[in-house]
N, C-alpha and C positions, 0 to 999 in steps of 0.2 A: 399593955395597951391602956391609953389614958381614957378617962371618962368621956371626953369629947369624941374620941375615936369610936368608942362603943355606941354613943348616941347617934353619930352620923351613920355608922354601919347599920344600926338597927333601922333607922329611917330608910336607908337605901334598900335594904333587903325587904322591908315591908312594901316599899314602892315596886320593887322587882316582882314580888309575888302578885301584887295587884295588877301590874302591867301584863304579866304572863297570863293570868286568868282572863283578863279583859280582851287582849289581842288574840290569843289562841282561841278563846271561847267565841269571839266575834267571827273569826275565820271559820270555825266549825258551824256556827249557826247559819252564816251566809251560804256555805256549801250545802248544808242540809236543806235549807229553804229552796235552793235551786234544784236539788237532785232528789227530793223526797219521793217523787214518783218513780225514780229508778229503784230505790230500795223496796218499794211496794209492788214491783213489777210481777213478782211470783205470787199469784193469788192463792196457791195451795199452802203457803206458809202461814202459821199462826202469828198473833201479835207478838208473843214472846220471842219467837224466832226472828222476826223482823227487827225488834228492838235489840236483840243480841247481835245481829248482823251489823246494825248501825254502830253499836258500842265498840265492837271489835274493829270495825273499819276506821273509826276516828281515833281509837286508842293507838293504832299503828301509825296513822297519818299525822298524829300529834308530833311524832319525831320529825317529820318533814316541815311541819308548820313552825316548830321551834327553830329549826335550821334557817328558815327563811326570815323569821322575825326576831332573831336573837339580838341583832344590832338595834332595832327599834325599841325592843323591850328595855335594853340598858339605858338608852337615852330617856325614855319615859320615866324610868325609875329614878334617874338622876334629877330630872325636872321635878318629880314628885317630892323627893327628899329635900332638895334645895329650896323649892317653892314653899314648903312648910316652914323652913327656918327663916326665910325672908318675910313671910307673912307675919310672924311673931317677933320680927326685928332681932332674931337671935344672932344673925351675922354681925350686926352692929355691936352687940355685946361681946362677941368673940374677938372682933378687931380691937375693941376698946381694951381688952385684956392683953393685947400684944401678940395675938396669934395671927399669922399670915393666912390669907385666903387660899394660897397654894397649899398650906398645911391642912386646911379644911377639906379640900377636894382629894387629898392623898388617900384616905380610906376608900373613897368611891372608885378611884383608879385601881387600887389594889384588888378590891372585890370584883371589879369588872374584868381584870386579868384572870382571876380564878374562875369566874363564870364563863369567860371565853373558853376556858379549858373544857367546860361542859359541851360547848359547841363542837370542839374538836373530837371529843369522845363520841358525840352524837353522830357526826358525819363519817367517822372512821371505824367505829366499832358497834354502833347500835343500828344504823340504817342498813349497811350492807347485808347483815344476816337475814333481814326481813325484806330485802329488795324484791324478791319474787312475789311477796304478798302486797307490797306497796304499789305494784302496777295493776292490781285488781281494780276493775271498775265498780261503780256503785250498784250496777244491776247484776253483778256476778255473785254467786254464793261461794263462801269459803271452801276450798278444796274441790269445787266442781267446775272450775274455769276451763275453758277450751280456747286455744289460740291457733291461728294459722302461722306457719313458719316459712319464711322466705330468705334463702341465701345467708344463713348464719354460718360464719366460718370458724373452724376450730384450729388447734395448734398444728394439725397436719396439713393445713391449707385447703381442706375440703370444704364444700358448701352444702349445708343441710337444708332440705326443703320438705315440707309436709303440708297436706291439705288441712290436717287437724292434729293438734297436740292436746291430749287429755291429761290435766294435771293430776287428777285423782289416781289414775292408773299408770302414770308416767309412760304413756304410749304415744308413739307417732304413727298416724294412719296414712297408708300409701306414701311412705317416705321415698324421697329421691336424694341420694348423696352423690354429688359431683366430685370425683377424685381428681386432684391436681398435684403437679410437682413443679418446683421452681427450677428454672434453667440457671445453671451455674454461671454462665457468661453474662447474662443480661438481668437476672433476678426476676424475670417475668414468669408468672404462673401459667402453666400449660395444662389443659385438660387431658387426662390419660384414661379416663373411663368413668362409669357411673354405676351406682348400686340402686336396684329397685327391690321393693318388698311390699307385702301386704300390710305389715305393721312391724314396728320396732319397739321393744319394751326394754327399759333401762335396767341393767343388772348392777345393783349397787355394790355388791361384794366384788365383782370382777371389774367394775368401772368400764362397762361397755354396753352397747346396744345389741340385744339379741333379736334376730330377724325371724319372721314367719314367711317362708317361701322367698328368701332373699336370693337375688341373682346379681352377679357382677358382670358387666359388659365392658370389655376392654376396647379402647379406641383403636380402630384400624386392624383389629384381630378378626381372622376368618373363622375362629373356633366357635363363635357364638357365645351365649350367656352360660356362665358356670355358677353352681350353687355357692352361696356364702352364708355362714351361720351367724356371724356377729361383726361388729365394727367397733374398734377401740377409739374413744374420743374423750377429750377433756371437757366437752360440752355435756352438762348434766341437766336433768329436768329442772333443777333450781335455776340454772343459767338461762334457759330458753325464754321465759317471760321477760327477762331483763334485756337480753341481747337482740330480741326481735325488732326493737325500735331504738334508734340512735339517741333519742331524748332521754332514755332511761339510764344512760351511763352516768348521770349525775348521782345515781344511787350507789355507785361503786366506790370502794375505798381507793386510796392512792396506790396501794400495792396491786389491787385488781386492775387499775387503769394502766399501770406499768406493764403488767403481764399481757393485757389485751393489746397494748401498743406494739408489742413484738410480733403480733400476728397480722397487723395491718400494713398495707402498702400504699393505699391511696393517700394523697396529700391532705385532702379534706378530712378523712377519717383520723389521720394522725394529728392534725391540727385540733380537732375536737377533743381527742383524748388528752393531748398535752395541755390544752387550755383548761380542761376540767382539773387536771392534776395540779396545775399552778393556782387555780382559783381555790382549791382546797387549802392552800397555804395562805393566799392573800385575803380570803373572806374574813377569817378571824382578825387579821391585822386591820382590815378596812373598818370592821366594827369598833375596834379600839380607837382608831384614828378619828372616826366619826364622833365618838364620845368626847375625845380631847378637843375637837373643834367646837363642840357645843358647850362644854363646861365653862370656859371663860365668859361666854355670853349669859349663861344661867346664873353665875355668881354676881348678881347685882344687889346693891344694898337698899334700893328704893322699892318698896312693895308695888308702887304704881307702875314701875317699869318691868315688872315680872311677866305680864301678859305679852308684851312685845318681845321680851327675851325668849320666852317659850316659842313664840311664832317664828322668830329668827332661827332658833336651834332646830325646830322641826323642818323649816325650809332648807337649812343646810343638810340635814339628814336626808330629805327627799332628793336634793341635788346629788348627794353621794350615791343614793340608790339608782338614780337615773343614769349617772355616768357609768356605774358598774354594770348596769343592764346593757347599755349601749356597747361597752367593751366586750361583754360576753357575746353579743350578736356579731361584732366585727372580728372576733378572735378566729373564726373559721372561714372568713372571707378574704379574698385577695384584694389588698389595698395597695395601690401603686405597684401592681404585679408581684406583691410579696405577701406571704402568709406567715405572720409572726405571732403565734398565740401567746408566747411568753411575755411579749411586750404589752399586749392588750390586758393580760391578767394582772400585771404589775402597774399599769398606767394609773388606776385610781389611787394607789398608794403614793405614786410619785406626785400626783396633783394635790391630794389633801393632806399628806404628811407635813409638807412645808407650811401649809396654812395652819395646821394644828400647833406647830412649833412657834410660829409667829403669834398666834392667839394666846398661847400660854405665856410667852415671853412678855407680851404687852399687857397682860392682865394686871389691873390695879389691885394691889394687895393692902 
């Protein structure tokens, strides 16, 4: 590695660290300012307990904030490093020595690819194990959360409902499990019975829910209710907080989304799962494309033009964010009577990748 590469890489990594701390820190401060009363809702807690709750909450949610701001952090870091070089006319000296500007931005692109790998690791391996904790609200205490459960389906096709699920004890109170079977000819789910119980406690070793006073009522049977001791299901206490609301599927890994897609039959549910699976692939690509669109604009030799170059690059970044957000909204909707989540997931890449290629090709070196 040449001295110039080391210098540019050092500037970029310094800018990345500063941008990371500023953007993530600003996101945390804004959220804390808005929701501080939620954290202090439990009057019986001491100051240390409240501070510990706040620290644990944002330590985990920092994973989500990094996933959401990774692209912006990279662009800000590039603007910081190149802006410093332009301010001191270092790019002019570099070009006078015969080094192309494309060669100058090469270390930034290489480091951005490596840092994008951190985003992939974050969304595929760090966020999913903590998904049940990331859905916790600011007013809930760690390990003491309770949720209502409505129609969570498992790999058996059954629907699980409960008035209250206690995370600490892994207990469903007054659960109702609707048992269904799929018709071979039409693929339609048909209700065959239901299970009622006072409570259901998850047995980790056996991988099942053990009932207290459990009863199975078969549809159309004249025999009445018969006792049932347990129910085997792939839905675990860790899955319930995430699966109870569709918006939480963004916390799942690509493998978990594929497994969950095999259990769904509704077109909108499948579209949501497939769109998230494809966005897991396209989001890192979009972040890199966003950087490549901005870099040619940021590499300007006149310090007076740097401010306008930064504004243009940030405007391009904002446009990319807006297009991606709109595509995520439309991915689960029927447009012209068609639901094509794969197309909407890749559309931002199709739009901005040619722009990035044209920008890089037309860059004055």
